[in-house]
N, CA, C and O atoms as CSV, one atom per row, in Angstrom:
chain,resi,resn,atom,element,x,y,z
A,1,UNK,N,N,0.828,-1.205,0.000
A,1,UNK,CA,C,0.000,0.000,0.000
A,1,UNK,C,C,0.866,1.261,0.000
A,1,UNK,O,O,0.597,2.202,-0.747
A,2,UNK,N,N,1.897,1.279,0.833
A,2,UNK,CA,C,2.774,2.448,0.916
A,2,UNK,C,C,3.492,2.666,-0.409
A,2,UNK,O,O,3.687,3.808,-0.824
A,3,UNK,N,N,3.889,1.582,-1.080
A,3,UNK,CA,C,4.561,1.721,-2.375
A,3,UNK,C,C,3.661,2.385,-3.407
A,3,UNK,O,O,4.121,3.208,-4.198
A,4,UNK,N,N,2.387,2.032,-3.400
A,4,UNK,CA,C,1.440,2.641,-4.344
A,4,UNK,C,C,1.293,4.126,-4.040
A,4,UNK,O,O,1.269,4.944,-4.959
A,5,UNK,N,N,1.195,4.481,-2.772
A,5,UNK,CA,C,1.093,5.888,-2.388
A,5,UNK,C,C,2.357,6.629,-2.799
A,5,UNK,O,O,2.286,7.718,-3.369
A,6,UNK,N,N,3.516,6.037,-2.509
A,6,UNK,CA,C,4.789,6.646,-2.901
A,6,UNK,C,C,4.866,6.837,-4.415
A,6,UNK,O,O,5.326,7.877,-4.886
A,7,UNK,N,N,4.422,5.846,-5.173
A,7,UNK,CA,C,4.431,5.935,-6.628
A,7,UNK,C,C,3.520,7.061,-7.106
A,7,UNK,O,O,3.879,7.813,-8.012
A,8,UNK,N,N,2.357,7.174,-6.503
A,8,UNK,CA,C,1.424,8.247,-6.873
A,8,UNK,C,C,2.015,9.608,-6.558
A,8,UNK,O,O,1.934,10.529,-7.370
A,9,UNK,N,N,2.608,9.735,-5.383
A,9,UNK,CA,C,3.218,11.006,-5.001
A,9,UNK,C,C,4.330,11.363,-5.976
A,9,UNK,O,O,4.419,12.506,-6.425
A,10,UNK,N,N,5.171,10.405,-6.302
A,10,UNK,CA,C,6.272,10.654,-7.243
A,10,UNK,C,C,5.738,11.010,-8.636
A,10,UNK,O,O,6.299,11.872,-9.312
A,11,UNK,N,N,4.676,10.361,-9.058
A,11,UNK,CA,C,4.053,10.663,-10.354
A,11,UNK,C,C,3.561,12.107,-10.381
A,11,UNK,O,O,3.808,12.841,-11.337
A,12,UNK,N,N,2.864,12.503,-9.320
A,12,UNK,CA,C,2.366,13.879,-9.240
A,12,UNK,C,C,3.515,14.878,-9.208
A,12,UNK,O,O,3.445,15.929,-9.844
A,13,UNK,N,N,4.557,14.556,-8.479
A,13,UNK,CA,C,5.713,15.454,-8.406
A,13,UNK,C,C,6.386,15.612,-9.764
A,13,UNK,O,O,6.797,16.713,-10.131
A,14,UNK,N,N,6.499,14.520,-10.506
A,14,UNK,CA,C,7.083,14.607,-11.858
A,14,UNK,C,C,6.212,15.482,-12.769
A,14,UNK,O,O,6.728,16.274,-13.558
A,15,UNK,N,N,4.903,15.331,-12.653
A,15,UNK,CA,C,3.989,16.158,-13.446
A,15,UNK,C,C,4.149,17.632,-13.084
A,15,UNK,O,O,4.205,18.489,-13.966
A,16,UNK,N,N,4.220,17.924,-11.791
A,16,UNK,CA,C,4.403,19.306,-11.340
A,16,UNK,C,C,5.743,19.847,-11.809
A,16,UNK,O,O,5.828,20.993,-12.252
A,17,UNK,N,N,6.792,19.034,-11.718
A,17,UNK,CA,C,8.116,19.466,-12.185
A,17,UNK,C,C,8.086,19.838,-13.669
A,17,UNK,O,O,8.698,20.823,-14.082
A,18,UNK,N,N,7.380,19.052,-14.453
A,18,UNK,CA,C,7.286,19.345,-15.888
A,18,UNK,C,C,6.507,20.641,-16.124
A,18,UNK,O,O,6.894,21.455,-16.962
A,19,UNK,N,N,5.433,20.828,-15.401
A,19,UNK,CA,C,4.658,22.069,-15.519
A,19,UNK,C,C,5.511,23.261,-15.102
A,19,UNK,O,O,5.471,24.309,-15.747
A,20,UNK,N,N,6.289,23.107,-14.019
A,20,UNK,CA,C,7.172,24.191,-13.574
A,20,UNK,C,C,8.167,24.573,-14.669
A,20,UNK,O,O,8.430,25.756,-14.881
A,21,UNK,N,N,8.718,23.583,-15.361
A,21,UNK,CA,C,9.640,23.877,-16.470
A,21,UNK,C,C,8.934,24.674,-17.562
A,21,UNK,O,O,9.506,25.606,-18.127
A,22,UNK,N,N,7.702,24.307,-17.852
A,22,UNK,CA,C,6.933,25.017,-18.874
A,22,UNK,C,C,6.624,26.443,-18.426
A,22,UNK,O,O,6.688,27.374,-19.229
A,23,UNK,N,N,6.293,26.614,-17.159
A,23,UNK,CA,C,6.009,27.951,-16.637
A,23,UNK,C,C,7.231,28.842,-16.815
A,23,UNK,O,O,7.109,29.973,-17.285
A,24,UNK,N,N,8.408,28.342,-16.443
A,24,UNK,CA,C,9.638,29.128,-16.582
A,24,UNK,C,C,9.917,29.438,-18.049
A,24,UNK,O,O,10.310,30.556,-18.381
A,25,UNK,N,N,9.718,28.468,-18.922
A,25,UNK,CA,C,9.920,28.706,-20.358
A,25,UNK,C,C,9.021,29.856,-20.822
A,25,UNK,O,O,9.489,30.779,-21.487
A,26,UNK,N,N,7.752,29.801,-20.476
A,26,UNK,CA,C,6.816,30.828,-20.937
A,26,UNK,C,C,7.014,32.170,-20.245
A,26,UNK,O,O,6.765,33.214,-20.848
A,27,UNK,N,N,7.456,32.163,-18.997
A,27,UNK,CA,C,7.776,33.436,-18.346
A,27,UNK,C,C,8.964,34.105,-19.039
A,27,UNK,O,O,8.966,35.320,-19.236
A,28,UNK,N,N,9.959,33.322,-19.404
A,28,UNK,CA,C,11.096,33.882,-20.132
A,28,UNK,C,C,10.683,34.384,-21.510
A,28,UNK,O,O,11.136,35.442,-21.947
A,29,UNK,N,N,9.837,33.641,-22.186
A,29,UNK,CA,C,9.330,34.061,-23.501
A,29,UNK,C,C,8.523,35.358,-23.360
A,29,UNK,O,O,8.662,36.270,-24.175
A,30,UNK,N,N,7.692,35.432,-22.337
A,30,UNK,CA,C,6.886,36.635,-22.097
A,30,UNK,C,C,7.786,37.833,-21.832
A,30,UNK,O,O,7.532,38.929,-22.332
A,31,UNK,N,N,8.848,37.623,-21.036
A,31,UNK,CA,C,9.768,38.719,-20.733
A,31,UNK,C,C,10.469,39.202,-21.994
A,31,UNK,O,O,10.653,40.405,-22.179
A,32,UNK,N,N,10.858,38.287,-22.850
A,32,UNK,CA,C,11.499,38.652,-24.115
A,32,UNK,C,C,10.576,39.529,-24.963
A,32,UNK,O,O,11.002,40.555,-25.493
A,33,UNK,N,N,9.331,39.128,-25.085
A,33,UNK,CA,C,8.366,39.895,-25.872
A,33,UNK,C,C,8.090,41.235,-25.194
A,33,UNK,O,O,7.986,42.261,-25.866
A,34,UNK,N,N,7.971,41.229,-23.870
A,34,UNK,CA,C,7.758,42.478,-23.121
A,34,UNK,C,C,8.915,43.448,-23.337
A,34,UNK,O,O,8.703,44.645,-23.531
A,35,UNK,N,N,10.137,42.925,-23.301
A,35,UNK,CA,C,11.300,43.785,-23.545
A,35,UNK,C,C,11.221,44.444,-24.918
A,35,UNK,O,O,11.524,45.628,-25.060
A,36,UNK,N,N,10.813,43.679,-25.927
A,36,UNK,CA,C,10.653,44.244,-27.271
A,36,UNK,C,C,9.590,45.340,-27.274
A,36,UNK,O,O,9.779,46.402,-27.867
A,37,UNK,N,N,8.479,45.071,-26.610
A,37,UNK,CA,C,7.389,46.046,-26.519
A,37,UNK,C,C,7.860,47.317,-25.820
A,37,UNK,O,O,7.605,48.423,-26.296
A,38,UNK,N,N,8.542,47.160,-24.700
A,38,UNK,CA,C,9.012,48.319,-23.944
A,38,UNK,C,C,10.031,49.114,-24.754
A,38,UNK,O,O,9.996,50.345,-24.751
A,39,UNK,N,N,10.930,48.433,-25.439
A,39,UNK,CA,C,11.889,49.142,-26.300
A,39,UNK,C,C,11.172,49.957,-27.368
A,39,UNK,O,O,11.556,51.095,-27.639
A,40,UNK,N,N,10.149,49.395,-27.966
A,40,UNK,CA,C,9.371,50.131,-28.967
A,40,UNK,C,C,8.660,51.326,-28.345
A,40,UNK,O,O,8.632,52.409,-28.930
A,41,UNK,N,N,8.079,51.131,-27.150
A,41,UNK,CA,C,7.406,52.241,-26.468
A,41,UNK,C,C,8.390,53.372,-26.176
A,41,UNK,O,O,8.079,54.546,-26.375
A,42,UNK,N,N,9.574,53.005,-25.704
A,42,UNK,CA,C,10.597,54.016,-25.394
A,42,UNK,C,C,10.999,54.764,-26.657
A,42,UNK,O,O,11.117,55.989,-26.640
A,43,UNK,N,N,11.209,54.046,-27.740
A,43,UNK,CA,C,11.632,54.704,-28.981
A,43,UNK,C,C,10.543,55.612,-29.545
A,43,UNK,O,O,10.837,56.550,-30.287
A,44,UNK,N,N,9.292,55.338,-29.195
A,44,UNK,CA,C,8.182,56.184,-29.637
A,44,UNK,C,C,7.836,57.274,-28.623
A,44,UNK,O,O,6.935,58.081,-28.853
A,45,UNK,N,N,8.555,57.292,-27.507
A,45,UNK,CA,C,8.306,58.291,-26.479
A,45,UNK,C,C,7.057,58.026,-25.665
A,45,UNK,O,O,6.484,58.948,-25.085
A,46,UNK,N,N,6.628,56.766,-25.617
A,46,UNK,CA,C,5.418,56.408,-24.859
A,46,UNK,C,C,5.785,55.961,-23.443
A,46,UNK,O,O,6.912,55.537,-23.184
A,47,UNK,N,N,4.808,56.064,-22.531
A,47,UNK,CA,C,5.014,55.587,-21.173
A,47,UNK,C,C,5.192,54.073,-21.175
A,47,UNK,O,O,4.482,53.356,-21.880
A,48,UNK,N,N,6.135,53.601,-20.388
A,48,UNK,CA,C,6.359,52.167,-20.262
A,48,UNK,C,C,5.272,51.541,-19.381
A,48,UNK,O,O,4.770,50.458,-19.680
A,49,UNK,N,N,4.918,52.228,-18.302
A,49,UNK,CA,C,3.943,51.722,-17.350
A,49,UNK,C,C,2.536,51.983,-17.846
A,49,UNK,O,O,2.187,53.109,-18.201
A,50,UNK,N,N,1.727,50.927,-17.868
A,50,UNK,CA,C,0.348,51.037,-18.336
A,50,UNK,C,C,-0.578,50.297,-17.364
A,50,UNK,O,O,-0.936,49.142,-17.591
A,51,UNK,N,N,-0.961,50.983,-16.275
A,51,UNK,CA,C,-1.790,50.306,-15.268
A,51,UNK,C,C,-3.135,49.826,-15.809
A,51,UNK,O,O,-3.645,48.798,-15.362
A,52,UNK,N,N,-3.711,50.542,-16.753
A,52,UNK,CA,C,-4.986,50.101,-17.331
A,52,UNK,C,C,-4.820,48.769,-18.060
A,52,UNK,O,O,-5.674,47.887,-17.963
A,53,UNK,N,N,-3.711,48.634,-18.791
A,53,UNK,CA,C,-3.437,47.394,-19.512
A,53,UNK,C,C,-3.196,46.253,-18.530
A,53,UNK,O,O,-3.650,45.132,-18.758
A,54,UNK,N,N,-2.486,46.533,-17.444
A,54,UNK,CA,C,-2.237,45.495,-16.452
A,54,UNK,C,C,-3.548,45.014,-15.832
A,54,UNK,O,O,-3.747,43.812,-15.653
A,55,UNK,N,N,-4.435,45.941,-15.507
A,55,UNK,CA,C,-5.733,45.561,-14.941
A,55,UNK,C,C,-6.571,44.793,-15.961
A,55,UNK,O,O,-7.283,43.855,-15.604
A,56,UNK,N,N,-6.485,45.186,-17.213
A,56,UNK,CA,C,-7.197,44.476,-18.282
A,56,UNK,C,C,-6.737,43.014,-18.352
A,56,UNK,O,O,-7.553,42.107,-18.513
A,57,UNK,N,N,-5.436,42.798,-18.230
A,57,UNK,CA,C,-4.894,41.434,-18.267
A,57,UNK,C,C,-5.412,40.622,-17.087
A,57,UNK,O,O,-5.860,39.490,-17.265
A,58,UNK,N,N,-5.355,41.186,-15.883
A,58,UNK,CA,C,-5.839,40.491,-14.687
A,58,UNK,C,C,-7.313,40.139,-14.840
A,58,UNK,O,O,-7.716,39.016,-14.538
A,59,UNK,N,N,-8.112,41.077,-15.301
A,59,UNK,CA,C,-9.547,40.825,-15.482
A,59,UNK,C,C,-9.806,39.732,-16.510
A,59,UNK,O,O,-10.635,38.848,-16.295
A,60,UNK,N,N,-9.093,39.801,-17.621
A,60,UNK,CA,C,-9.275,38.795,-18.679
A,60,UNK,C,C,-8.944,37.401,-18.161
A,60,UNK,O,O,-9.676,36.448,-18.428
A,61,UNK,N,N,-7.844,37.278,-17.423
A,61,UNK,CA,C,-7.458,35.976,-16.890
A,61,UNK,C,C,-8.447,35.481,-15.844
A,61,UNK,O,O,-8.769,34.294,-15.807
A,62,UNK,N,N,-8.930,36.381,-14.998
A,62,UNK,CA,C,-9.898,36.011,-13.972
A,62,UNK,C,C,-11.202,35.526,-14.603
A,62,UNK,O,O,-11.812,34.573,-14.119
A,63,UNK,N,N,-11.620,36.174,-15.669
A,63,UNK,CA,C,-12.902,35.855,-16.306
A,63,UNK,C,C,-12.838,34.654,-17.244
A,63,UNK,O,O,-13.869,34.198,-17.739
A,64,UNK,N,N,-11.640,34.141,-17.490
A,64,UNK,CA,C,-11.502,32.973,-18.354
A,64,UNK,C,C,-12.312,31.806,-17.789
A,64,UNK,O,O,-12.275,31.543,-16.587
A,65,UNK,N,N,-13.032,31.121,-18.645
A,65,UNK,CA,C,-13.937,30.054,-18.189
A,65,UNK,C,C,-13.204,28.895,-17.517
A,65,UNK,O,O,-13.807,28.157,-16.738
A,66,UNK,N,N,-11.914,28.722,-17.805
A,66,UNK,CA,C,-11.149,27.630,-17.203
A,66,UNK,C,C,-10.439,28.029,-15.909
A,66,UNK,O,O,-9.806,27.193,-15.265
A,67,UNK,N,N,-10.541,29.297,-15.532
A,67,UNK,CA,C,-9.853,29.795,-14.348
A,67,UNK,C,C,-10.478,29.260,-13.060
A,67,UNK,O,O,-11.699,29.215,-12.909
A,68,UNK,N,N,-9.601,28.856,-12.139
A,68,UNK,CA,C,-10.062,28.401,-10.821
A,68,UNK,C,C,-9.400,29.206,-9.701
A,68,UNK,O,O,-9.520,28.850,-8.529
A,69,UNK,N,N,-8.706,30.284,-10.053
A,69,UNK,CA,C,-8.010,31.118,-9.078
A,69,UNK,C,C,-8.834,32.353,-8.752
A,69,UNK,O,O,-9.635,32.808,-9.568
A,70,UNK,N,N,-8.632,32.893,-7.554
A,70,UNK,CA,C,-9.313,34.133,-7.208
A,70,UNK,C,C,-8.639,35.295,-7.944
A,70,UNK,O,O,-7.495,35.192,-8.387
A,71,UNK,N,N,-9.357,36.367,-8.059
A,71,UNK,CA,C,-8.816,37.550,-8.719
A,71,UNK,C,C,-7.591,38.072,-7.966
A,71,UNK,O,O,-6.621,38.519,-8.578
A,72,UNK,N,N,-7.645,38.012,-6.642
A,72,UNK,CA,C,-6.518,38.501,-5.830
A,72,UNK,C,C,-5.267,37.652,-6.050
A,72,UNK,O,O,-4.163,38.192,-6.112
A,73,UNK,N,N,-5.421,36.353,-6.168
A,73,UNK,CA,C,-4.266,35.481,-6.436
A,73,UNK,C,C,-3.684,35.812,-7.806
A,73,UNK,O,O,-2.467,35.928,-7.950
A,74,UNK,N,N,-4.536,35.965,-8.805
A,74,UNK,CA,C,-4.060,36.328,-10.144
A,74,UNK,C,C,-3.341,37.668,-10.088
A,74,UNK,O,O,-2.271,37.827,-10.677
A,75,UNK,N,N,-3.918,38.621,-9.389
A,75,UNK,CA,C,-3.302,39.950,-9.274
A,75,UNK,C,C,-1.915,39.853,-8.626
A,75,UNK,O,O,-0.971,40.490,-9.095
A,76,UNK,N,N,-1.784,39.067,-7.559
A,76,UNK,CA,C,-0.496,38.915,-6.882
A,76,UNK,C,C,0.547,38.259,-7.791
A,76,UNK,O,O,1.691,38.708,-7.856
A,77,UNK,N,N,0.152,37.215,-8.477
A,77,UNK,CA,C,1.075,36.532,-9.394
A,77,UNK,C,C,1.518,37.488,-10.483
A,77,UNK,O,O,2.709,37.597,-10.775
A,78,UNK,N,N,0.569,38.178,-11.080
A,78,UNK,CA,C,0.899,39.056,-12.203
A,78,UNK,C,C,1.590,40.333,-11.774
A,78,UNK,O,O,2.296,40.939,-12.580
A,79,UNK,N,N,1.418,40.758,-10.553
A,79,UNK,CA,C,2.167,41.904,-10.052
A,79,UNK,C,C,3.667,41.608,-10.169
A,79,UNK,O,O,4.446,42.471,-10.573
A,80,UNK,N,N,4.054,40.401,-9.818
A,80,UNK,CA,C,5.458,39.997,-9.930
A,80,UNK,C,C,5.883,39.841,-11.388
A,80,UNK,O,O,6.993,40.222,-11.759
A,81,UNK,N,N,5.017,39.293,-12.193
A,81,UNK,CA,C,5.330,39.137,-13.615
A,81,UNK,C,C,5.494,40.511,-14.266
A,81,UNK,O,O,6.434,40.725,-15.032
A,82,UNK,N,N,4.594,41.435,-13.969
A,82,UNK,CA,C,4.704,42.790,-14.529
A,82,UNK,C,C,5.987,43.467,-14.059
A,82,UNK,O,O,6.666,44.128,-14.846
A,83,UNK,N,N,6.320,43.306,-12.782
A,83,UNK,CA,C,7.548,43.920,-12.246
A,83,UNK,C,C,8.771,43.334,-12.943
A,83,UNK,O,O,9.708,44.064,-13.264
A,84,UNK,N,N,8.771,42.049,-13.176
A,84,UNK,CA,C,9.881,41.406,-13.863
A,84,UNK,C,C,10.014,41.911,-15.291
A,84,UNK,O,O,11.122,42.076,-15.800
A,85,UNK,N,N,8.887,42.153,-15.927
A,85,UNK,CA,C,8.896,42.648,-17.309
A,85,UNK,C,C,9.571,44.014,-17.411
A,85,UNK,O,O,10.229,44.324,-18.404
A,86,UNK,N,N,9.395,44.819,-16.371
A,86,UNK,CA,C,9.939,46.191,-16.406
A,86,UNK,C,C,11.309,46.303,-15.748
A,86,UNK,O,O,11.938,47.360,-15.804
A,87,UNK,N,N,11.779,45.215,-15.123
A,87,UNK,CA,C,12.985,45.298,-14.292
A,87,UNK,C,C,14.245,45.719,-15.072
A,87,UNK,O,O,15.132,46.349,-14.497
A,88,UNK,N,N,14.336,45.392,-16.325
A,88,UNK,CA,C,15.505,45.765,-17.126
A,88,UNK,C,C,15.504,47.245,-17.484
A,88,UNK,O,O,16.508,47.763,-17.973
A,89,UNK,N,N,14.402,47.921,-17.251
A,89,UNK,CA,C,14.242,49.295,-17.719
A,89,UNK,C,C,14.118,50.302,-16.578
A,89,UNK,O,O,13.974,51.500,-16.823
A,90,UNK,N,N,14.172,49.832,-15.344
A,90,UNK,CA,C,14.013,50.736,-14.200
A,90,UNK,C,C,15.371,51.120,-13.648
A,90,UNK,O,O,15.452,51.876,-12.681
């Protein structure tokens, strides 16, 4: 019985590890695209910070039919993602 539980736990951990790798891949990809966007905004003399756009993103993700997270959790996660996107430019 313990072996089956251990196997299940290890299976779940491997699945989570794979998802974590994908999350990091996509966060890096997002940062790359954000850097391009920010560089374009700077060259056009536009503001880098866009709080309305950030709120729009949080709302869109919260309202997604597959979402199971609270709006506050999404906001907290994306607050860090947004900060990371701008970190090379501050």
